[in-house]
N, C-alpha and C positions, 0 to 999 in steps of 0.2 A: 155389910159394904152394898153400895149401891152401882147399879148400872151408872157405867160410865163411858165417854167416849171416846174409841178405841185408835190410838195416834191421830192422824190427820182423817180430815175427809175424803172419803175414797171416790176417786175420779174415772172416768173413764169416756171414750168417745165412739168412734166407730169400733165394735167389738174385736177382738185379738184374741176372742178365745181359743180357734183354733189354730193358733200360734204358742200356745202353750203346750203342745203337744212336740212341738221342737225346739223347744228350750233347753238348752245344753244340759240342766240338772235333774230334766227329765228323760233324758236318753239313757241315761243310766239303768231307768227302772224302768221303761217304759215295755222292753220284751215282756216282763214278765204282769204287766199289768194290764186287767182290763177296765177296773174303774178307772175314774168316774167316765170312760169313755162310754159306757153301756147308760148311763144318764144324761149326760150331755149329746149323743146322739141323736134322746128320743124328739119328738113334735111337742111333747110340753115343756122343753127346754128351750126357752127365751132367748131371745137375745135384743136392748135397747140399740139400735143405731143412733140415736141423738147421742149429745152430750148430757152426761150424766154424773151425778154426783150424789154419796150417801153419806149421812152421818152414823159411823159405826159405834157399835155399844157391847161390851161384853161385860157377860154376867152369869153367875150360876143358879141353880135351882135354890141353893140356900140363902143365896142375896135376893131370891125372891120371896123369901119369908119361907119355904118349905123345910121341915123339920125332919120329915122322913127320909131314910136313907137313899131312898130311890124315887124316882116319879115316871108318870107318864107324860110322854111326849105332849101329848093335848093339852094336859094340864101347864106343862110348862108354858107353853104358846099361849094359853088362856091367861095367865098370870104377868107375864110380858106385857099381853095386852094393856091389862091394867096400869102398868107403870109408863103407859105412854110407849110404849115400841113395839114395832111393826115385823112383821116377817122381812126378810131380806129375801131380795130378787135373786133368782138360781142364777144367775152370772157374778154375782156379789162373790161365789168361793172363787170360780178363776180368776177372775179379775185381783183379788187382793192375794191369790197365787202367784201372779204375775208381779206385782208389786212389792210385795214382802219380804224381801229378803235378810231382813236381819232378825228373824222368827228365832226366841230361846227357844233352846232344844229342852223335848220335853211337852212342849204346846200345841194341844191339839184344838182349832175353834171348830165347832160345830155350827155349823151354819144353819140359825133358826129359819127355816123356809118352808114351801109347799112341797112335800117330798113327790118325786118324781120317780114313776113307775119303770122298771129296768125293761128291757125287751121281755125276761123272763115272768113278769108283773110285779116285781118285789119294790114295793116304794121305798125309797132311798134319800137322805140328805147330804149334802158334800160336806166334808171336814178338810181344813188349810191347817196341817201339821209340819210339824219338823220332829220324827222320831227319832234322830240320832244319826240317823243314815243319811238323813238331806232333807230339802224340802218336798212335800207333797202335797197333791190332794188327792183324797180318796171318798169312797160315799161309805155311809153306812146305813144299816136296815132303819126305816122306820116304821116297822109294823106293830101297830097300836097296842101287842101284847108285850111291848117292852118297855123295861123301865129304866131310865138312865139316872147314873149316880148324881146324888145334889151335889159332889161336887166336879160336874162337867161340865164346861166352861163353852156358852152358846155366845153366837154372834149374832145381833139385832141392831134390826135402823132403827134410830130416834126419829120420831114425830117430828115435824118442825115446830108446830105446839103443841105441846106437852096440856093435855086436859086438866082441868083443875082438878079434879076428883084424882088424879094421880100423882098433881103436884102435892097435895095433901098428905100423899100416904107412901112419896117416894124415898127411901131406904136413903139414910147420910151420902154421901159421896166414899170414894177409897181415897 
């Protein structure tokens, strides 16, 4: 299967990320949750103030051609780049969570992004999820020693102009 466009283009203007914590569906779980605040509160988490739009792409390591049962994150990122996919800005996670209300139960979208170090120094990426108890945004460790299952679902940003080398090797569309 190939990288595909994920729904519509994600748009945002002046960032509303901090309103994420006041959203009604977040209030029920906010008391027990320090995630993603520990990443979003860091100086490394930046927000674009200008109007922004990105084409989102969903892909698994297996769809990128990995045959192994698990793959290091750095390898997933390197292979996705060969297919013309970029790392997403960190704010894609919170913005998608604010806009994606009909996410299927059981879907976990790992945002392919530069890891953000938490206050304790742990590198994390964000995950937009619906685990059955509601819509959530969580973080997940992005330590270099962690292996990711080849069926894990990642979210990247499509480059506007796909390089010719990537076009020649792009898998068929889903």
